[in-house]
Backbone as ProteinMPNN parsed JSONL, in Angstrom:
{"seq_chain_A": "MNAQATQQPSPIYTTSAIWHEVPDAKAYQVLQLSEFLNTKIDLKSFGDGLARIWFVAIIMQPEDKMHSNKIVFHRKTNVLEVYWRMDYERIMAATIPEFKVYLAAFFVEVLRDALEKKKVKGFDASAFVLAVEKGLKTWV", "coords_chain_A": {"N_chain_A": [[164.218, 64.615, 78.394], [160.823, 64.015, 79.027], [158.508, 62.659, 77.088], [155.105, 62.407, 76.289], [152.59, 60.762, 74.602], [149.599, 62.128, 73.494], [146.177, 61.97, 72.714], [143.987, 64.0, 71.078], [140.571, 64.378, 71.608], [138.1, 63.939, 69.084], [135.933, 66.506, 67.886], [133.448, 65.714, 66.842], [132.326, 62.545, 67.185], [131.74, 59.359, 65.975], [130.493, 56.114, 66.376], [129.734, 52.583, 66.668], [127.455, 50.171, 68.045], [127.213, 46.984, 67.368], [125.532, 44.095, 65.973], [126.948, 40.87, 65.597], [126.665, 39.866, 62.998], [126.522, 41.981, 61.267], [128.08, 43.426, 58.521], [131.574, 44.269, 58.531], [132.322, 46.346, 56.854], [130.172, 48.066, 56.859], [130.046, 48.906, 59.51], [132.437, 50.278, 59.517], [131.794, 52.468, 57.924], [130.295, 54.011, 59.652], [132.261, 54.965, 61.392], [133.742, 56.409, 59.528], [132.01, 58.468, 58.995], [132.226, 60.416, 61.086], [134.911, 61.129, 60.744], [134.808, 62.349, 58.235], [132.962, 64.487, 58.751], [134.383, 65.99, 60.655], [136.37, 67.106, 59.097], [135.001, 68.864, 57.546], [133.373, 70.519, 59.104], [133.483, 72.927, 61.657], [132.957, 72.605, 64.866], [133.134, 74.474, 66.941], [132.598, 76.883, 65.702], [129.923, 77.316, 65.872], [129.322, 78.151, 68.34], [130.16, 78.119, 71.878], [128.863, 76.381, 73.535], [128.722, 73.667, 73.136], [130.985, 71.16, 73.255], [131.7, 68.614, 72.355], [130.375, 65.946, 70.367], [129.068, 62.818, 70.764], [128.208, 60.07, 69.098], [126.453, 57.079, 68.935], [125.648, 54.562, 66.869], [123.242, 52.197, 67.06], [123.091, 49.009, 66.067], [121.423, 46.456, 66.113], [119.752, 43.266, 66.35], [116.171, 43.198, 66.027], [114.963, 41.885, 68.223], [116.63, 42.338, 70.335], [116.733, 43.82, 73.412], [118.347, 45.096, 75.157], [119.804, 47.322, 74.336], [118.992, 50.611, 74.092], [117.417, 53.658, 72.929], [118.944, 56.746, 73.737], [119.573, 59.973, 75.036], [121.962, 62.129, 76.239], [123.086, 64.986, 77.871], [125.946, 66.411, 79.03], [126.386, 68.862, 81.163], [128.558, 69.885, 82.566], [130.83, 69.24, 81.081], [130.044, 69.883, 78.551], [129.266, 67.973, 76.612], [127.508, 66.114, 74.277], [125.813, 63.143, 74.198], [124.581, 60.619, 72.158], [122.712, 57.819, 71.723], [121.378, 55.639, 69.513], [118.993, 53.53, 67.961], [119.219, 51.903, 64.851], [117.525, 50.813, 61.831], [117.649, 47.536, 61.669], [116.999, 45.471, 59.776], [116.824, 46.911, 57.402], [119.44, 47.843, 57.158], [120.882, 45.449, 56.887], [119.968, 44.579, 54.418], [120.847, 46.514, 52.706], [123.111, 47.907, 50.254], [126.535, 49.083, 50.376], [126.672, 51.825, 49.383], [123.901, 52.474, 49.609], [123.555, 52.158, 52.341], [125.197, 54.228, 53.307], [123.747, 56.493, 52.469], [121.391, 56.141, 53.968], [122.501, 56.194, 56.573], [123.554, 58.824, 56.694], [121.195, 60.417, 56.442], [119.798, 59.467, 58.668], [121.539, 60.19, 60.773], [121.397, 63.019, 60.644], [118.648, 63.406, 61.196], [118.406, 62.287, 63.807], [120.254, 63.84, 65.193], [119.089, 66.393, 64.954], [116.726, 65.941, 66.412], [117.802, 65.284, 68.945], [119.101, 67.684, 69.662], [116.95, 69.372, 69.809], [115.582, 68.356, 71.985], [117.451, 68.489, 74.05], [118.294, 71.338, 75.013], [120.92, 73.449, 74.258], [122.733, 75.898, 75.66], [124.306, 78.774, 74.286], [124.934, 77.746, 71.8], [124.39, 77.39, 68.393], [122.197, 75.481, 67.366], [120.369, 74.908, 65.24], [121.605, 76.045, 62.965], [123.912, 74.525, 62.965], [122.945, 71.895, 62.497], [121.908, 72.263, 59.938], [124.296, 72.787, 58.551], [125.595, 70.332, 58.854], [123.813, 68.685, 57.467], [124.027, 69.778, 54.883], [126.78, 69.372, 54.398], [126.92, 66.569, 54.428], [125.723, 65.873, 52.071], [127.677, 65.816, 50.177], [129.092, 63.641, 50.929], [127.678, 61.286, 50.535]], "CA_chain_A": [[162.867, 65.103, 78.378], [159.848, 62.948, 79.09], [157.413, 62.955, 76.16], [153.961, 61.522, 76.431], [151.655, 60.923, 73.49], [148.216, 62.372, 73.877], [145.262, 62.022, 71.587], [142.914, 64.961, 71.284], [139.301, 63.811, 71.171], [137.455, 64.609, 67.952], [134.707, 67.213, 68.281], [132.329, 64.849, 66.478], [132.802, 61.162, 67.206], [130.688, 58.394, 65.699], [130.876, 54.714, 66.497], [128.538, 51.749, 66.634], [127.299, 48.934, 68.808], [126.612, 46.208, 66.286], [125.362, 42.655, 66.03], [128.106, 40.256, 64.941], [126.41, 39.566, 61.593], [126.609, 43.199, 60.46], [129.391, 43.459, 57.871], [132.545, 45.254, 59.007], [132.338, 47.494, 55.942], [129.112, 48.996, 57.273], [130.513, 49.506, 60.771], [133.498, 51.207, 59.138], [131.168, 53.692, 57.41], [129.893, 54.816, 60.812], [133.488, 55.664, 61.812], [134.093, 57.357, 58.465], [131.102, 59.607, 59.09], [132.808, 61.473, 61.928], [136.142, 61.608, 60.119], [134.396, 63.273, 57.188], [132.369, 65.695, 59.329], [135.41, 66.787, 61.33], [137.141, 67.848, 58.096], [134.115, 69.829, 56.887], [132.623, 71.372, 60.029], [134.141, 73.328, 62.895], [131.92, 72.65, 65.893], [133.275, 75.709, 67.723], [132.075, 78.039, 64.97], [128.502, 77.442, 66.173], [129.211, 78.573, 69.724], [130.982, 77.367, 72.829], [127.999, 75.604, 74.421], [128.856, 72.241, 72.861], [132.391, 70.856, 72.998], [131.818, 67.342, 71.635], [129.192, 65.123, 70.113], [129.396, 61.398, 70.762], [127.05, 59.389, 68.513], [126.588, 55.63, 68.831], [124.611, 53.918, 66.069], [122.959, 50.865, 67.588], [122.652, 48.153, 64.97], [121.17, 45.162, 66.749], [118.532, 42.603, 65.918], [114.981, 43.788, 66.67], [114.649, 41.225, 69.499], [117.543, 42.833, 71.373], [116.094, 44.85, 74.238], [119.356, 45.683, 76.055], [120.289, 48.601, 73.818], [117.856, 51.488, 73.831], [117.72, 55.032, 72.56], [119.238, 57.587, 74.89], [120.236, 61.253, 74.785], [122.512, 62.662, 77.485], [123.93, 66.172, 77.726], [126.741, 66.658, 80.232], [126.57, 70.316, 81.251], [129.886, 70.201, 83.101], [131.833, 69.096, 80.016], [129.419, 70.289, 77.287], [129.313, 66.835, 75.7], [126.22, 65.519, 73.95], [125.898, 61.723, 73.852], [123.357, 60.126, 71.533], [122.708, 56.387, 71.427], [120.11, 55.496, 68.797], [118.837, 52.296, 67.18], [118.937, 51.99, 63.422], [116.693, 49.734, 61.32], [118.533, 46.394, 61.414], [116.635, 44.789, 58.529], [117.188, 47.81, 56.302], [120.9, 47.862, 57.065], [121.355, 44.163, 56.384], [119.586, 44.46, 53.01], [121.422, 47.625, 51.935], [124.482, 47.917, 49.749], [127.302, 50.119, 51.079], [126.176, 53.164, 49.031], [122.567, 52.663, 50.195], [123.744, 52.322, 53.778], [125.724, 55.582, 53.549], [122.625, 57.434, 52.315], [120.548, 55.947, 55.146], [123.249, 56.655, 57.747], [123.616, 60.291, 56.667], [119.855, 60.943, 56.754], [119.513, 59.055, 60.044], [122.349, 61.022, 61.661], [120.822, 64.366, 60.654], [117.358, 63.337, 61.889], [118.626, 62.039, 65.235], [120.938, 65.018, 65.718], [118.071, 67.444, 65.063], [115.854, 65.558, 67.52], [118.558, 65.377, 70.203], [119.366, 69.087, 69.994], [115.669, 69.982, 70.184], [115.236, 67.863, 73.322], [118.465, 68.96, 74.994], [118.646, 72.71, 74.628], [122.292, 73.759, 74.624], [122.957, 77.342, 75.689], [125.545, 79.204, 73.652], [125.209, 76.918, 70.63], [123.387, 77.559, 67.345], [121.892, 74.1, 66.968], [119.725, 74.816, 63.925], [122.626, 76.309, 61.94], [124.815, 73.375, 62.963], [122.276, 70.773, 61.834], [121.873, 72.595, 58.509], [125.655, 72.613, 58.025], [125.824, 68.891, 58.79], [122.984, 68.18, 56.367], [124.637, 70.244, 53.63], [128.061, 68.696, 54.246], [126.744, 65.145, 54.159], [125.313, 65.673, 50.672], [128.883, 65.506, 49.383], [129.647, 62.379, 51.438], [126.923, 60.121, 50.023]], "C_chain_A": [[161.921, 63.906, 78.325], [158.66, 63.325, 78.211], [156.306, 61.934, 76.346], [152.993, 61.8, 75.293], [150.254, 61.143, 74.039], [147.377, 62.456, 72.619], [144.157, 63.004, 71.935], [141.606, 64.347, 70.795], [138.714, 64.626, 70.015], [136.212, 65.334, 68.445], [133.449, 66.402, 67.979], [132.887, 63.433, 66.398], [131.622, 60.234, 66.965], [131.266, 56.985, 65.788], [129.595, 53.893, 66.488], [128.628, 50.611, 67.641], [126.538, 48.035, 67.856], [126.505, 44.717, 66.607], [126.46, 42.026, 65.189], [127.9, 39.949, 63.462], [126.473, 40.795, 60.69], [128.005, 43.257, 59.835], [130.29, 44.582, 58.397], [132.558, 46.509, 58.147], [131.269, 48.518, 56.316], [129.484, 49.662, 58.596], [131.586, 50.545, 60.482], [132.922, 52.528, 58.618], [130.722, 54.604, 58.549], [131.101, 55.606, 61.327], [133.89, 56.727, 60.802], [133.228, 58.612, 58.526], [131.714, 60.731, 59.911], [134.109, 62.003, 61.346], [135.819, 62.628, 59.031], [133.888, 64.591, 57.782], [133.409, 66.586, 60.0], [136.31, 67.538, 60.353], [136.32, 68.965, 57.468], [133.503, 70.868, 57.823], [133.44, 71.649, 61.282], [133.058, 73.536, 63.948], [131.946, 73.97, 66.67], [132.71, 76.941, 67.012], [130.575, 78.255, 65.203], [128.256, 77.842, 67.626], [130.031, 77.679, 70.637], [130.158, 76.492, 73.785], [128.108, 74.1, 74.243], [130.299, 71.96, 72.45], [132.571, 69.606, 72.147], [130.455, 66.712, 71.428], [129.681, 63.689, 69.998], [128.141, 60.68, 70.277], [127.341, 57.906, 68.381], [125.379, 55.095, 68.062], [124.431, 52.499, 66.601], [122.356, 50.037, 66.456], [122.554, 46.725, 65.515], [119.877, 44.57, 66.202], [117.331, 43.184, 66.675], [114.64, 43.172, 68.024], [115.512, 41.735, 70.648], [116.881, 43.984, 72.128], [117.093, 45.545, 75.174], [119.783, 47.086, 75.623], [119.1, 49.478, 73.445], [118.336, 52.894, 73.479], [117.935, 55.874, 73.815], [119.941, 58.854, 74.421], [120.682, 61.797, 76.131], [123.339, 63.901, 77.145], [124.624, 66.427, 79.058], [127.071, 68.15, 80.295], [127.967, 70.706, 81.738], [130.959, 70.184, 82.005], [131.328, 69.536, 78.642], [129.525, 69.202, 76.21], [127.9, 66.286, 75.532], [126.459, 64.079, 73.524], [124.551, 61.281, 73.304], [123.559, 58.656, 71.168], [121.363, 56.104, 70.76], [120.106, 54.262, 67.907], [118.515, 52.608, 65.722], [118.098, 50.771, 63.019], [117.591, 48.584, 60.863], [118.255, 45.732, 60.062], [117.053, 45.627, 57.318], [118.699, 47.814, 56.08], [121.424, 46.566, 56.456], [121.05, 43.986, 54.898], [120.299, 45.479, 52.12], [122.823, 47.325, 51.406], [125.231, 48.997, 50.538], [126.832, 51.525, 50.676], [124.787, 53.458, 49.611], [122.667, 52.888, 51.694], [124.258, 53.722, 54.104], [124.624, 56.633, 53.45], [121.719, 57.356, 53.542], [121.232, 56.498, 56.397], [123.287, 58.18, 57.817], [122.272, 60.905, 57.047], [119.485, 60.645, 58.203], [120.258, 59.95, 61.033], [121.767, 62.428, 61.77], [119.514, 64.381, 61.444], [117.539, 63.186, 63.401], [119.316, 63.231, 65.882], [119.955, 66.167, 65.929], [117.176, 67.175, 66.276], [116.561, 65.736, 68.868], [118.776, 66.83, 70.618], [118.086, 69.867, 70.285], [115.286, 69.595, 71.61], [116.193, 68.378, 74.387], [118.938, 70.327, 74.539], [120.043, 73.028, 75.158], [122.492, 75.27, 74.524], [124.29, 77.668, 75.016], [125.934, 78.37, 72.446], [124.059, 77.064, 69.642], [123.086, 76.194, 66.724], [121.295, 74.028, 65.574], [120.721, 75.075, 62.798], [123.592, 75.133, 61.83], [124.198, 72.203, 62.213], [122.191, 71.035, 60.322], [123.238, 72.404, 57.86], [125.995, 71.133, 57.886], [125.07, 68.296, 57.603], [123.597, 68.551, 55.01], [125.955, 69.506, 53.37], [127.91, 67.232, 53.861], [126.261, 64.862, 52.74], [126.507, 65.352, 49.792], [129.521, 64.195, 49.818], [128.977, 61.168, 50.802], [127.013, 59.968, 48.523]], "O_chain_A": [[162.197, 62.911, 77.656], [157.89, 64.22, 78.56], [156.559, 60.744, 76.535], [152.621, 62.949, 75.053], [149.795, 60.43, 74.931], [147.825, 62.955, 71.587], [143.479, 62.863, 72.953], [141.546, 63.845, 69.672], [138.825, 65.852, 69.986], [135.511, 64.835, 69.326], [132.5, 66.402, 68.762], [133.811, 63.163, 65.63], [130.616, 60.311, 67.67], [132.378, 56.716, 65.333], [128.502, 54.434, 66.321], [129.708, 50.161, 68.026], [125.367, 48.276, 67.564], [127.275, 44.168, 67.396], [126.861, 42.592, 64.173], [128.88, 39.785, 62.735], [126.477, 40.658, 59.466], [129.004, 43.148, 60.546], [129.83, 45.691, 58.671], [132.779, 47.61, 58.651], [131.458, 49.715, 56.104], [129.257, 50.859, 58.773], [131.634, 51.585, 61.138], [133.501, 53.589, 58.849], [130.767, 55.828, 58.423], [130.975, 56.785, 61.659], [134.328, 57.815, 61.175], [133.674, 59.696, 58.148], [131.72, 61.883, 59.475], [134.386, 63.198, 61.441], [136.488, 63.655, 58.922], [134.319, 65.671, 57.378], [133.319, 67.811, 59.918], [136.952, 68.514, 60.742], [136.882, 69.912, 56.917], [133.153, 71.967, 57.393], [134.01, 70.742, 61.887], [132.332, 74.53, 63.916], [130.896, 74.513, 67.014], [132.381, 77.933, 67.661], [130.022, 79.269, 64.776], [127.114, 77.869, 68.083], [130.527, 76.629, 70.23], [130.701, 75.929, 74.736], [127.647, 73.336, 75.091], [130.773, 72.457, 71.429], [133.479, 69.537, 71.319], [129.52, 66.917, 72.202], [130.594, 63.389, 69.229], [127.122, 60.679, 70.967], [128.346, 57.512, 67.79], [124.243, 55.164, 68.533], [125.367, 51.7, 66.589], [121.267, 50.324, 65.959], [123.475, 45.918, 65.387], [119.027, 45.279, 65.663], [117.46, 43.608, 67.824], [114.089, 43.854, 68.888], [115.15, 41.575, 71.813], [116.515, 44.998, 71.534], [116.728, 46.472, 75.898], [120.088, 47.933, 76.463], [118.3, 49.119, 72.58], [119.491, 53.258, 73.701], [117.22, 55.742, 74.809], [120.79, 58.817, 73.53], [119.88, 61.914, 77.057], [124.181, 63.872, 76.248], [123.973, 66.633, 80.082], [127.935, 68.633, 79.563], [128.49, 71.751, 81.352], [131.875, 71.006, 82.005], [132.092, 69.561, 77.677], [129.834, 69.483, 75.052], [127.194, 66.029, 76.507], [127.222, 63.822, 72.592], [123.509, 61.535, 73.909], [124.46, 58.306, 70.406], [120.317, 56.307, 71.376], [121.072, 53.981, 67.198], [117.669, 53.446, 65.408], [117.979, 49.813, 63.783], [118.214, 48.653, 59.804], [119.182, 45.467, 59.296], [117.572, 45.099, 56.334], [119.168, 47.792, 54.942], [122.312, 46.591, 55.604], [121.8, 43.31, 54.192], [120.343, 45.309, 50.901], [123.602, 46.597, 52.021], [124.611, 49.749, 51.29], [126.61, 52.353, 51.559], [124.529, 54.577, 50.056], [121.946, 53.714, 52.253], [123.806, 54.338, 55.07], [124.576, 57.561, 54.258], [121.325, 58.384, 54.092], [120.601, 57.196, 57.191], [123.075, 58.759, 58.882], [122.215, 61.81, 57.879], [118.915, 61.497, 58.884], [119.678, 60.413, 62.015], [121.655, 62.968, 62.87], [119.297, 65.268, 62.269], [116.889, 63.885, 64.179], [118.989, 63.592, 67.012], [119.987, 66.836, 66.962], [116.905, 68.078, 67.069], [115.984, 66.272, 69.813], [118.648, 67.166, 71.796], [118.131, 70.91, 70.938], [114.733, 70.406, 72.353], [115.777, 68.669, 75.508], [119.885, 70.439, 73.76], [120.313, 72.892, 76.351], [122.428, 75.845, 73.438], [125.269, 76.935, 75.157], [127.112, 78.285, 72.098], [122.895, 76.885, 70.002], [123.652, 75.818, 65.697], [121.682, 73.16, 64.792], [120.682, 74.389, 61.776], [124.036, 74.787, 60.735], [124.86, 71.582, 61.381], [122.385, 70.119, 59.524], [123.325, 71.911, 56.736], [126.617, 70.728, 56.903], [125.62, 67.506, 56.835], [123.667, 67.719, 54.105], [126.212, 69.067, 52.249], [128.685, 66.714, 53.057], [126.377, 63.734, 52.259], [126.361, 64.685, 48.768], [130.41, 63.689, 49.133], [129.622, 60.148, 50.558], [126.432, 59.039, 47.961]]}, "name": "protein", "num_of_chains": 1, "seq": "MNAQATQQPSPIYTTSAIWHEVPDAKAYQVLQLSEFLNTKIDLKSFGDGLARIWFVAIIMQPEDKMHSNKIVFHRKTNVLEVYWRMDYERIMAATIPEFKVYLAAFFVEVLRDALEKKKVKGFDASAFVLAVEKGLKTWV"}
């Protein structure tokens, strides 16, 4: 028998594009965010209009102009992609617990904004954002 390993994509995936001076521990928290949310929230329970959320926290120096905010919804695959700049100075000054609080609030705010701008049919966006907000209170 020929077995092939396959990895199922997470419904909520968070990652970062970071400047080399940002501590690894903070980049790791961005990854931990999606791991936590995927254990607490079932994306499918809010409808079938959204299959995946891909969130990229952009943590670059203010002078960097290459990385900009972007929201893309792929109707064919029902994937929402959000690329959003975080406050570099705030992140660099923050402790890990402070960064987690900022990251959680930032994620909720950007998610709410993205789902308002990109209306997704067959998905209860407001209930989903409320569930994320409630769930993240236990993460920080």
